[in-house]
TORKOL-4160 file (C-alpha; in steps of 0.2 Angstrom, whole numbers, padded with zeros to 4 digits, m for minus):
431
<pt num="1" X="0087" Y="m0187" Z="0034"/>
<pt num="2" X="0101" Y="m0183" Z="0046"/>
<pt num="3" X="0101" Y="m0173" Z="0061"/>
<pt num="4" X="0121" Y="m0166" Z="0060"/>
<pt num="5" X="0119" Y="m0149" Z="0061"/>
<pt num="6" X="0136" Y="m0149" Z="0051"/>
<pt num="7" X="0128" Y="m0153" Z="0035"/>
<pt num="8" X="0127" Y="m0141" Z="0023"/>
<pt num="9" X="0108" Y="m0142" Z="0015"/>
<pt num="10" X="0098" Y="m0130" Z="0026"/>
<pt num="11" X="0086" Y="m0134" Z="0043"/>
<pt num="12" X="0073" Y="m0127" Z="0032"/>
<pt num="13" X="0075" Y="m0138" Z="0018"/>
<pt num="14" X="0078" Y="m0154" Z="0030"/>
<pt num="15" X="0063" Y="m0151" Z="0038"/>
<pt num="16" X="0049" Y="m0144" Z="0026"/>
<pt num="17" X="0034" Y="m0156" Z="0024"/>
<pt num="18" X="0028" Y="m0170" Z="0013"/>
<pt num="19" X="0014" Y="m0172" Z="0014"/>
<pt num="20" X="m0001" Y="m0160" Z="0014"/>
<pt num="21" X="m0006" Y="m0160" Z="0030"/>
<pt num="22" X="0010" Y="m0155" Z="0041"/>
<pt num="23" X="0009" Y="m0138" Z="0034"/>
<pt num="24" X="0003" Y="m0126" Z="0045"/>
<pt num="25" X="m0005" Y="m0110" Z="0048"/>
<pt num="26" X="m0013" Y="m0110" Z="0028"/>
<pt num="27" X="m0032" Y="m0118" Z="0033"/>
<pt num="28" X="m0038" Y="m0106" Z="0016"/>
<pt num="29" X="m0030" Y="m0120" Z="0005"/>
<pt num="30" X="m0026" Y="m0136" Z="0014"/>
<pt num="31" X="m0044" Y="m0138" Z="0018"/>
<pt num="32" X="m0049" Y="m0134" Z="0001"/>
<pt num="33" X="m0056" Y="m0153" Z="m0008"/>
<pt num="34" X="m0040" Y="m0163" Z="m0013"/>
<pt num="35" X="m0049" Y="m0164" Z="m0031"/>
<pt num="36" X="m0050" Y="m0147" Z="m0034"/>
<pt num="37" X="m0030" Y="m0146" Z="m0029"/>
<pt num="38" X="m0027" Y="m0159" Z="m0042"/>
<pt num="39" X="m0036" Y="m0150" Z="m0056"/>
<pt num="40" X="m0033" Y="m0132" Z="m0055"/>
<pt num="41" X="m0019" Y="m0119" Z="m0058"/>
<pt num="42" X="m0014" Y="m0110" Z="m0044"/>
<pt num="43" X="m0008" Y="m0091" Z="m0041"/>
<pt num="44" X="m0001" Y="m0093" Z="m0023"/>
<pt num="45" X="0001" Y="m0074" Z="m0017"/>
<pt num="46" X="0008" Y="m0075" Z="0003"/>
<pt num="47" X="0025" Y="m0067" Z="0012"/>
<pt num="48" X="0042" Y="m0076" Z="0011"/>
<pt num="49" X="0043" Y="m0092" Z="0021"/>
<pt num="50" X="0023" Y="m0092" Z="0018"/>
<pt num="51" X="0027" Y="m0110" Z="0011"/>
<pt num="52" X="0023" Y="m0107" Z="m0006"/>
<pt num="53" X="0033" Y="m0120" Z="m0011"/>
<pt num="54" X="0031" Y="m0133" Z="0000"/>
<pt num="55" X="0013" Y="m0134" Z="m0004"/>
<pt num="56" X="0018" Y="m0133" Z="m0023"/>
<pt num="57" X="0031" Y="m0148" Z="m0024"/>
<pt num="58" X="0018" Y="m0157" Z="m0012"/>
<pt num="59" X="0004" Y="m0155" Z="m0024"/>
<pt num="60" X="0015" Y="m0161" Z="m0035"/>
<pt num="61" X="0019" Y="m0177" Z="m0027"/>
<pt num="62" X="0002" Y="m0180" Z="m0021"/>
<pt num="63" X="m0006" Y="m0178" Z="m0037"/>
<pt num="64" X="0008" Y="m0190" Z="m0048"/>
<pt num="65" X="0009" Y="m0179" Z="m0059"/>
<pt num="66" X="0026" Y="m0174" Z="m0067"/>
<pt num="67" X="0035" Y="m0160" Z="m0059"/>
<pt num="68" X="0046" Y="m0145" Z="m0067"/>
<pt num="69" X="0051" Y="m0130" Z="m0056"/>
<pt num="70" X="0058" Y="m0114" Z="m0062"/>
<pt num="71" X="0061" Y="m0097" Z="m0058"/>
<pt num="72" X="0057" Y="m0080" Z="m0065"/>
<pt num="73" X="0071" Y="m0073" Z="m0059"/>
<pt num="74" X="0086" Y="m0084" Z="m0071"/>
<pt num="75" X="0071" Y="m0094" Z="m0083"/>
<pt num="76" X="0063" Y="m0088" Z="m0098"/>
<pt num="77" X="0055" Y="m0093" Z="m0113"/>
<pt num="78" X="0066" Y="m0104" Z="m0118"/>
<pt num="79" X="0063" Y="m0113" Z="m0104"/>
<pt num="80" X="0045" Y="m0113" Z="m0105"/>
<pt num="81" X="0046" Y="m0120" Z="m0126"/>
<pt num="82" X="0057" Y="m0134" Z="m0117"/>
<pt num="83" X="0038" Y="m0139" Z="m0106"/>
<pt num="84" X="0030" Y="m0140" Z="m0123"/>
<pt num="85" X="0042" Y="m0148" Z="m0131"/>
<pt num="86" X="0041" Y="m0162" Z="m0119"/>
<pt num="87" X="0021" Y="m0161" Z="m0114"/>
<pt num="88" X="0020" Y="m0165" Z="m0133"/>
<pt num="89" X="0030" Y="m0180" Z="m0133"/>
<pt num="90" X="0016" Y="m0186" Z="m0118"/>
<pt num="91" X="0001" Y="m0198" Z="m0124"/>
<pt num="92" X="m0017" Y="m0191" Z="m0122"/>
<pt num="93" X="m0020" Y="m0202" Z="m0105"/>
<pt num="94" X="m0004" Y="m0194" Z="m0097"/>
<pt num="95" X="m0008" Y="m0179" Z="m0083"/>
<pt num="96" X="m0002" Y="m0164" Z="m0087"/>
<pt num="97" X="0015" Y="m0155" Z="m0082"/>
<pt num="98" X="0015" Y="m0147" Z="m0064"/>
<pt num="99" X="0024" Y="m0132" Z="m0068"/>
<pt num="100" X="0029" Y="m0121" Z="m0055"/>
<pt num="101" X="0037" Y="m0106" Z="m0055"/>
<pt num="102" X="0044" Y="m0096" Z="m0044"/>
<pt num="103" X="0044" Y="m0077" Z="m0040"/>
<pt num="104" X="0034" Y="m0076" Z="m0056"/>
<pt num="105" X="0028" Y="m0057" Z="m0055"/>
<pt num="106" X="0046" Y="m0055" Z="m0062"/>
<pt num="107" X="0040" Y="m0063" Z="m0081"/>
<pt num="108" X="0037" Y="m0049" Z="m0092"/>
<pt num="109" X="0020" Y="m0049" Z="m0103"/>
<pt num="110" X="0029" Y="m0058" Z="m0115"/>
<pt num="111" X="0034" Y="m0072" Z="m0103"/>
<pt num="112" X="0016" Y="m0074" Z="m0095"/>
<pt num="113" X="0009" Y="m0074" Z="m0110"/>
<pt num="114" X="0020" Y="m0091" Z="m0116"/>
<pt num="115" X="0011" Y="m0099" Z="m0102"/>
<pt num="116" X="m0006" Y="m0099" Z="m0107"/>
<pt num="117" X="m0007" Y="m0110" Z="m0122"/>
<pt num="118" X="m0002" Y="m0126" Z="m0114"/>
<pt num="119" X="m0014" Y="m0119" Z="m0098"/>
<pt num="120" X="m0028" Y="m0118" Z="m0110"/>
<pt num="121" X="m0026" Y="m0136" Z="m0119"/>
<pt num="122" X="m0020" Y="m0143" Z="m0103"/>
<pt num="123" X="m0005" Y="m0149" Z="m0107"/>
<pt num="124" X="0005" Y="m0139" Z="m0093"/>
<pt num="125" X="m0004" Y="m0134" Z="m0074"/>
<pt num="126" X="0003" Y="m0119" Z="m0067"/>
<pt num="127" X="0008" Y="m0116" Z="m0050"/>
<pt num="128" X="0014" Y="m0098" Z="m0048"/>
<pt num="129" X="0021" Y="m0090" Z="m0032"/>
<pt num="130" X="0022" Y="m0073" Z="m0030"/>
<pt num="131" X="0025" Y="m0060" Z="m0015"/>
<pt num="132" X="0017" Y="m0048" Z="m0024"/>
<pt num="133" X="m0001" Y="m0043" Z="m0028"/>
<pt num="134" X="m0006" Y="m0053" Z="m0044"/>
<pt num="135" X="m0018" Y="m0039" Z="m0049"/>
<pt num="136" X="m0003" Y="m0027" Z="m0053"/>
<pt num="137" X="0010" Y="m0039" Z="m0058"/>
<pt num="138" X="0000" Y="m0053" Z="m0069"/>
<pt num="139" X="m0007" Y="m0050" Z="m0083"/>
<pt num="140" X="m0027" Y="m0053" Z="m0082"/>
<pt num="141" X="m0026" Y="m0068" Z="m0096"/>
<pt num="142" X="m0016" Y="m0076" Z="m0083"/>
<pt num="143" X="m0026" Y="m0070" Z="m0068"/>
<pt num="144" X="m0043" Y="m0079" Z="m0080"/>
<pt num="145" X="m0036" Y="m0093" Z="m0083"/>
<pt num="146" X="m0029" Y="m0096" Z="m0063"/>
<pt num="147" X="m0035" Y="m0097" Z="m0045"/>
<pt num="148" X="m0026" Y="m0086" Z="m0034"/>
<pt num="149" X="m0024" Y="m0090" Z="m0017"/>
<pt num="150" X="m0020" Y="m0079" Z="m0004"/>
<pt num="151" X="m0005" Y="m0088" Z="0008"/>
<pt num="152" X="m0006" Y="m0078" Z="0029"/>
<pt num="153" X="0009" Y="m0072" Z="0035"/>
<pt num="154" X="0014" Y="m0086" Z="0051"/>
<pt num="155" X="0005" Y="m0081" Z="0065"/>
<pt num="156" X="0012" Y="m0089" Z="0083"/>
<pt num="157" X="0003" Y="m0104" Z="0087"/>
<pt num="158" X="0010" Y="m0111" Z="0067"/>
<pt num="159" X="0028" Y="m0106" Z="0070"/>
<pt num="160" X="0028" Y="m0114" Z="0091"/>
<pt num="161" X="0024" Y="m0130" Z="0079"/>
<pt num="162" X="0039" Y="m0129" Z="0066"/>
<pt num="163" X="0050" Y="m0121" Z="0083"/>
<pt num="164" X="0048" Y="m0138" Z="0093"/>
<pt num="165" X="0047" Y="m0149" Z="0077"/>
<pt num="166" X="0064" Y="m0140" Z="0074"/>
<pt num="167" X="0071" Y="m0144" Z="0091"/>
<pt num="168" X="0064" Y="m0163" Z="0089"/>
<pt num="169" X="0073" Y="m0163" Z="0074"/>
<pt num="170" X="0092" Y="m0158" Z="0082"/>
<pt num="171" X="0088" Y="m0167" Z="0096"/>
<pt num="172" X="0087" Y="m0152" Z="0109"/>
<pt num="173" X="0102" Y="m0145" Z="0105"/>
<pt num="174" X="0097" Y="m0129" Z="0115"/>
<pt num="175" X="0091" Y="m0124" Z="0132"/>
<pt num="176" X="0079" Y="m0109" Z="0129"/>
<pt num="177" X="0064" Y="m0105" Z="0140"/>
<pt num="178" X="0047" Y="m0097" Z="0135"/>
<pt num="179" X="0052" Y="m0082" Z="0135"/>
<pt num="180" X="0067" Y="m0084" Z="0124"/>
<pt num="181" X="0058" Y="m0096" Z="0113"/>
<pt num="182" X="0045" Y="m0080" Z="0110"/>
<pt num="183" X="0059" Y="m0069" Z="0106"/>
<pt num="184" X="0064" Y="m0080" Z="0089"/>
<pt num="185" X="0048" Y="m0082" Z="0084"/>
<pt num="186" X="0044" Y="m0063" Z="0086"/>
<pt num="187" X="0059" Y="m0060" Z="0076"/>
<pt num="188" X="0053" Y="m0071" Z="0063"/>
<pt num="189" X="0038" Y="m0059" Z="0058"/>
<pt num="190" X="0028" Y="m0072" Z="0051"/>
<pt num="191" X="0043" Y="m0083" Z="0042"/>
<pt num="192" X="0045" Y="m0100" Z="0044"/>
<pt num="193" X="0062" Y="m0101" Z="0034"/>
<pt num="194" X="0067" Y="m0086" Z="0044"/>
<pt num="195" X="0064" Y="m0096" Z="0059"/>
<pt num="196" X="0074" Y="m0112" Z="0056"/>
<pt num="197" X="0088" Y="m0103" Z="0050"/>
<pt num="198" X="0088" Y="m0093" Z="0068"/>
<pt num="199" X="0087" Y="m0110" Z="0076"/>
<pt num="200" X="0102" Y="m0117" Z="0065"/>
<pt num="201" X="0110" Y="m0102" Z="0068"/>
<pt num="202" X="0108" Y="m0105" Z="0088"/>
<pt num="203" X="0113" Y="m0123" Z="0087"/>
<pt num="204" X="0129" Y="m0120" Z="0078"/>
<pt num="205" X="0136" Y="m0108" Z="0089"/>
<pt num="206" X="0132" Y="m0113" Z="0109"/>
<pt num="207" X="0135" Y="m0127" Z="0118"/>
<pt num="208" X="0118" Y="m0137" Z="0125"/>
<pt num="209" X="0123" Y="m0134" Z="0143"/>
<pt num="210" X="0123" Y="m0114" Z="0140"/>
<pt num="211" X="0108" Y="m0105" Z="0147"/>
<pt num="212" X="0104" Y="m0091" Z="0135"/>
<pt num="213" X="0093" Y="m0079" Z="0141"/>
<pt num="214" X="0083" Y="m0065" Z="0128"/>
<pt num="215" X="0094" Y="m0052" Z="0130"/>
<pt num="216" X="0108" Y="m0062" Z="0126"/>
<pt num="217" X="0100" Y="m0072" Z="0111"/>
<pt num="218" X="0096" Y="m0054" Z="0106"/>
<pt num="219" X="0112" Y="m0047" Z="0106"/>
<pt num="220" X="0117" Y="m0062" Z="0098"/>
<pt num="221" X="0106" Y="m0062" Z="0083"/>
<pt num="222" X="0107" Y="m0047" Z="0071"/>
<pt num="223" X="0090" Y="m0038" Z="0070"/>
<pt num="224" X="0078" Y="m0044" Z="0056"/>
<pt num="225" X="0075" Y="m0030" Z="0043"/>
<pt num="226" X="0058" Y="m0028" Z="0040"/>
<pt num="227" X="0045" Y="m0036" Z="0025"/>
<pt num="228" X="0044" Y="m0021" Z="0015"/>
<pt num="229" X="0045" Y="m0019" Z="m0001"/>
<pt num="230" X="0049" Y="0003" Z="m0007"/>
<pt num="231" X="0040" Y="m0002" Z="m0025"/>
<pt num="232" X="0028" Y="m0015" Z="m0017"/>
<pt num="233" X="0012" Y="m0019" Z="m0009"/>
<pt num="234" X="0020" Y="m0017" Z="0008"/>
<pt num="235" X="0023" Y="m0001" Z="0004"/>
<pt num="236" X="0005" Y="0006" Z="m0003"/>
<pt num="237" X="m0002" Y="m0004" Z="0012"/>
<pt num="238" X="0008" Y="0005" Z="0025"/>
<pt num="239" X="0005" Y="0024" Z="0018"/>
<pt num="240" X="m0014" Y="0020" Z="0018"/>
<pt num="241" X="m0013" Y="0015" Z="0034"/>
<pt num="242" X="m0001" Y="0031" Z="0040"/>
<pt num="243" X="m0014" Y="0043" Z="0030"/>
<pt num="244" X="m0030" Y="0034" Z="0037"/>
<pt num="245" X="m0025" Y="0035" Z="0056"/>
<pt num="246" X="m0021" Y="0051" Z="0052"/>
<pt num="247" X="m0039" Y="0056" Z="0046"/>
<pt num="248" X="m0045" Y="0046" Z="0059"/>
<pt num="249" X="m0032" Y="0058" Z="0072"/>
<pt num="250" X="m0029" Y="0041" Z="0079"/>
<pt num="251" X="m0012" Y="0050" Z="0086"/>
<pt num="252" X="m0002" Y="0034" Z="0093"/>
<pt num="253" X="m0007" Y="0022" Z="0077"/>
<pt num="254" X="0001" Y="0037" Z="0065"/>
<pt num="255" X="0017" Y="0036" Z="0076"/>
<pt num="256" X="0017" Y="0015" Z="0074"/>
<pt num="257" X="0015" Y="0015" Z="0056"/>
<pt num="258" X="0028" Y="0033" Z="0053"/>
<pt num="259" X="0041" Y="0019" Z="0063"/>
<pt num="260" X="0037" Y="0004" Z="0053"/>
<pt num="261" X="0040" Y="0015" Z="0036"/>
<pt num="262" X="0055" Y="0022" Z="0041"/>
<pt num="263" X="0061" Y="0006" Z="0050"/>
<pt num="264" X="0060" Y="m0002" Z="0033"/>
<pt num="265" X="0070" Y="0011" Z="0024"/>
<pt num="266" X="0057" Y="0022" Z="0017"/>
<pt num="267" X="0062" Y="0039" Z="0009"/>
<pt num="268" X="0058" Y="0052" Z="0021"/>
<pt num="269" X="0056" Y="0063" Z="0007"/>
<pt num="270" X="0040" Y="0055" Z="0001"/>
<pt num="271" X="0035" Y="0052" Z="0016"/>
<pt num="272" X="0035" Y="0073" Z="0020"/>
<pt num="273" X="0027" Y="0074" Z="0003"/>
<pt num="274" X="0012" Y="0064" Z="0008"/>
<pt num="275" X="0009" Y="0076" Z="0023"/>
<pt num="276" X="0010" Y="0092" Z="0015"/>
<pt num="277" X="m0004" Y="0086" Z="0003"/>
<pt num="278" X="m0014" Y="0078" Z="0020"/>
<pt num="279" X="m0011" Y="0096" Z="0027"/>
<pt num="280" X="m0022" Y="0104" Z="0014"/>
<pt num="281" X="m0033" Y="0090" Z="0009"/>
<pt num="282" X="m0039" Y="0083" Z="0025"/>
<pt num="283" X="m0034" Y="0098" Z="0036"/>
<pt num="284" X="m0035" Y="0113" Z="0026"/>
<pt num="285" X="m0042" Y="0128" Z="0029"/>
<pt num="286" X="m0051" Y="0120" Z="0048"/>
<pt num="287" X="m0031" Y="0125" Z="0052"/>
<pt num="288" X="m0022" Y="0135" Z="0040"/>
<pt num="289" X="m0005" Y="0136" Z="0050"/>
<pt num="290" X="m0007" Y="0114" Z="0046"/>
<pt num="291" X="0003" Y="0121" Z="0027"/>
<pt num="292" X="0016" Y="0133" Z="0035"/>
<pt num="293" X="0020" Y="0118" Z="0049"/>
<pt num="294" X="0020" Y="0105" Z="0038"/>
<pt num="295" X="0033" Y="0114" Z="0023"/>
<pt num="296" X="0042" Y="0117" Z="0039"/>
<pt num="297" X="0045" Y="0102" Z="0046"/>
<pt num="298" X="0052" Y="0096" Z="0028"/>
<pt num="299" X="0062" Y="0111" Z="0026"/>
<pt num="300" X="0071" Y="0106" Z="0044"/>
<pt num="301" X="0072" Y="0091" Z="0037"/>
<pt num="302" X="0081" Y="0095" Z="0026"/>
<pt num="303" X="0095" Y="0104" Z="0036"/>
<pt num="304" X="0096" Y="0091" Z="0047"/>
<pt num="305" X="0094" Y="0074" Z="0039"/>
<pt num="306" X="0094" Y="0060" Z="0050"/>
<pt num="307" X="0092" Y="0051" Z="0063"/>
<pt num="308" X="0092" Y="0069" Z="0068"/>
<pt num="309" X="0078" Y="0074" Z="0059"/>
<pt num="310" X="0066" Y="0061" Z="0061"/>
<pt num="311" X="0058" Y="0069" Z="0076"/>
<pt num="312" X="0052" Y="0083" Z="0065"/>
<pt num="313" X="0042" Y="0073" Z="0055"/>
<pt num="314" X="0034" Y="0063" Z="0072"/>
<pt num="315" X="0028" Y="0080" Z="0077"/>
<pt num="316" X="0024" Y="0084" Z="0061"/>
<pt num="317" X="0015" Y="0069" Z="0063"/>
<pt num="318" X="0007" Y="0070" Z="0079"/>
<pt num="319" X="0002" Y="0089" Z="0073"/>
<pt num="320" X="m0007" Y="0082" Z="0059"/>
<pt num="321" X="m0017" Y="0067" Z="0070"/>
<pt num="322" X="m0023" Y="0078" Z="0083"/>
<pt num="323" X="m0027" Y="0094" Z="0070"/>
<pt num="324" X="m0045" Y="0097" Z="0067"/>
<pt num="325" X="m0051" Y="0090" Z="0050"/>
<pt num="326" X="m0057" Y="0096" Z="0036"/>
<pt num="327" X="m0057" Y="0091" Z="0020"/>
<pt num="328" X="m0069" Y="0106" Z="0010"/>
<pt num="329" X="m0056" Y="0113" Z="0000"/>
<pt num="330" X="m0050" Y="0097" Z="m0008"/>
<pt num="331" X="m0071" Y="0096" Z="m0013"/>
<pt num="332" X="m0072" Y="0113" Z="m0017"/>
<pt num="333" X="m0059" Y="0112" Z="m0029"/>
<pt num="334" X="m0062" Y="0094" Z="m0037"/>
<pt num="335" X="m0082" Y="0106" Z="m0038"/>
<pt num="336" X="m0070" Y="0119" Z="m0048"/>
<pt num="337" X="m0062" Y="0107" Z="m0059"/>
<pt num="338" X="m0080" Y="0101" Z="m0064"/>
<pt num="339" X="m0091" Y="0114" Z="m0068"/>
<pt num="340" X="m0074" Y="0124" Z="m0078"/>
<pt num="341" X="m0074" Y="0107" Z="m0088"/>
<pt num="342" X="m0094" Y="0110" Z="m0089"/>
<pt num="343" X="m0093" Y="0126" Z="m0093"/>
<pt num="344" X="m0082" Y="0130" Z="m0110"/>
<pt num="345" X="m0071" Y="0143" Z="m0114"/>
<pt num="346" X="m0086" Y="0155" Z="m0104"/>
<pt num="347" X="m0079" Y="0176" Z="m0105"/>
<pt num="348" X="m0078" Y="0183" Z="m0086"/>
<pt num="349" X="m0093" Y="0198" Z="m0087"/>
<pt num="350" X="m0086" Y="0213" Z="m0095"/>
<pt num="351" X="m0088" Y="0223" Z="m0079"/>
<pt num="352" X="m0074" Y="0215" Z="m0072"/>
<pt num="353" X="m0061" Y="0216" Z="m0088"/>
<pt num="354" X="m0048" Y="0229" Z="m0087"/>
<pt num="355" X="m0049" Y="0246" Z="m0100"/>
<pt num="356" X="m0033" Y="0248" Z="m0104"/>
<pt num="357" X="m0037" Y="0255" Z="m0123"/>
<pt num="358" X="m0052" Y="0265" Z="m0129"/>
<pt num="359" X="m0056" Y="0251" Z="m0141"/>
<pt num="360" X="m0060" Y="0240" Z="m0123"/>
<pt num="361" X="m0067" Y="0255" Z="m0117"/>
<pt num="362" X="m0080" Y="0254" Z="m0130"/>
<pt num="363" X="m0084" Y="0237" Z="m0131"/>
<pt num="364" X="m0090" Y="0240" Z="m0114"/>
<pt num="365" X="m0075" Y="0234" Z="m0104"/>
<pt num="366" X="m0076" Y="0241" Z="m0085"/>
<pt num="367" X="m0092" Y="0245" Z="m0088"/>
<pt num="368" X="m0100" Y="0247" Z="m0070"/>
<pt num="369" X="m0088" Y="0239" Z="m0060"/>
<pt num="370" X="m0086" Y="0244" Z="m0043"/>
<pt num="371" X="m0072" Y="0245" Z="m0031"/>
<pt num="372" X="m0074" Y="0235" Z="m0016"/>
<pt num="373" X="m0065" Y="0248" Z="m0006"/>
<pt num="374" X="m0073" Y="0261" Z="m0009"/>
<pt num="375" X="m0091" Y="0252" Z="m0004"/>
<pt num="376" X="m0098" Y="0254" Z="0014"/>
<pt num="377" X="m0094" Y="0236" Z="0020"/>
<pt num="378" X="m0080" Y="0235" Z="0007"/>
<pt num="379" X="m0092" Y="0221" Z="m0002"/>
<pt num="380" X="m0099" Y="0225" Z="m0018"/>
<pt num="381" X="m0107" Y="0211" Z="m0022"/>
<pt num="382" X="m0105" Y="0212" Z="m0039"/>
<pt num="383" X="m0106" Y="0196" Z="m0050"/>
<pt num="384" X="m0088" Y="0191" Z="m0053"/>
<pt num="385" X="m0096" Y="0172" Z="m0064"/>
<pt num="386" X="m0099" Y="0170" Z="m0082"/>
<pt num="387" X="m0114" Y="0183" Z="m0086"/>
<pt num="388" X="m0121" Y="0165" Z="m0098"/>
<pt num="389" X="m0119" Y="0157" Z="m0081"/>
<pt num="390" X="m0131" Y="0157" Z="m0064"/>
<pt num="391" X="m0119" Y="0158" Z="m0047"/>
<pt num="392" X="m0113" Y="0138" Z="m0042"/>
<pt num="393" X="m0108" Y="0137" Z="m0025"/>
<pt num="394" X="m0092" Y="0128" Z="m0024"/>
<pt num="395" X="m0085" Y="0130" Z="m0008"/>
<pt num="396" X="m0096" Y="0123" Z="0008"/>
<pt num="397" X="m0084" Y="0128" Z="0025"/>
<pt num="398" X="m0085" Y="0114" Z="0040"/>
<pt num="399" X="m0091" Y="0119" Z="0056"/>
<pt num="400" X="m0074" Y="0113" Z="0061"/>
<pt num="401" X="m0058" Y="0126" Z="0068"/>
<pt num="402" X="m0053" Y="0139" Z="0059"/>
<pt num="403" X="m0068" Y="0136" Z="0045"/>
<pt num="404" X="m0081" Y="0141" Z="0057"/>
<pt num="405" X="m0075" Y="0158" Z="0055"/>
<pt num="406" X="m0075" Y="0157" Z="0040"/>
<pt num="407" X="m0091" Y="0150" Z="0035"/>
<pt num="408" X="m0096" Y="0165" Z="0048"/>
<pt num="409" X="m0090" Y="0179" Z="0033"/>
<pt num="410" X="m0097" Y="0170" Z="0020"/>
<pt num="411" X="m0113" Y="0169" Z="0027"/>
<pt num="412" X="m0113" Y="0188" Z="0033"/>
<pt num="413" X="m0107" Y="0191" Z="0014"/>
<pt num="414" X="m0122" Y="0180" Z="0005"/>
<pt num="415" X="m0135" Y="0189" Z="0016"/>
<pt num="416" X="m0127" Y="0206" Z="0010"/>
<pt num="417" X="m0124" Y="0200" Z="m0009"/>
<pt num="418" X="m0146" Y="0197" Z="m0009"/>
<pt num="419" X="m0150" Y="0213" Z="m0001"/>
<pt num="420" X="m0137" Y="0223" Z="m0012"/>
<pt num="421" X="m0144" Y="0213" Z="m0029"/>
<pt num="422" X="m0162" Y="0219" Z="m0024"/>
<pt num="423" X="m0158" Y="0235" Z="m0021"/>
<pt num="424" X="m0149" Y="0238" Z="m0036"/>
<pt num="425" X="m0165" Y="0230" Z="m0044"/>
<pt num="426" X="m0176" Y="0242" Z="m0035"/>
<pt num="427" X="m0168" Y="0259" Z="m0038"/>
<pt num="428" X="m0165" Y="0254" Z="m0058"/>
<pt num="429" X="m0185" Y="0251" Z="m0056"/>
<pt num="430" X="m0186" Y="0234" Z="m0059"/>
<pt num="431" X="m0194" Y="0228" Z="m0043"/>
């Protein structure tokens, strides 16, 4: 091992731990019994730079197994067949071949299925690495034969240890104060490889005697793009965080998650579509303006684009977060759909059907229909549900915002409907 900073080999590769006890930040794995690590097949799920490849190589070395490394980006079924051919040459007393597959989520179903026979018969032991949620990216047959280990993004303490190892290994090539050191760890965003690349970049571009401040280093280094996949786990996690923060009326958290998604390059139209949905699903008639304001914000963004239109999205998020919340429209619609499915194809009562022809009149269409505007209270109380089914209450307004007024109106109409029904029965001689 050499400490020549002009060496082509990346610093992250030079400092890759050789034994499990040197791995930091993943106690959930490094503290497992060695016998379990020696026998099981694993899927390591974690963000970039969390140690997936390093741990796989250490396991191959410490268990003294033949180690074969594949990449799902470049390798396929033909390479898996070659491993099986190699496994056939081994004696029964030989240990299974340890196969490490990086980016295993990129394997399609057929490629994943090709791994199953070797795992079942014990000729290969699989360790897969993925940044994607295995529940979505790997098939159930493969998951049932492996143990999923979740690796976390490295915390500040772990990154601090790695930082010091790098500085010692390079012979203290740079003089950074504590504030500047914290900046490098902050920029790394939990990724050890990225931190080591930053250190190597600084070591090869600045003189040891130079005093580099936080501001100077910050302007020298390009800001790292946030860890975000617009079609993957981070996308769904962050939009979930935004929507649930809106629902919780946590305005500051909403703005934070919005900023995270927008800085990561999320499609602004996707965000606006979800916000318009939120206006109906989680606010609804508690503030009927919310839908109009959401549509208006979308239209404003379409006219202005980014970055000018970003402010309209932020304004909308603040408005939605601080609006009264009610999911009564969402619940009422789900209730209506359920009742409609159960009731089948029941026709409307004939009294509220139009009678444009003599035939329809003879069938009783429009008979006894009451024009509500001609009544004393502009309310007839007539039945509008199918005659074969009982009246159903589907909408339950909440005592929040504008729905308080709606609730009062509905209560008034319900009492009036009951009163008119009793008067009608009494006049018909049924009471």
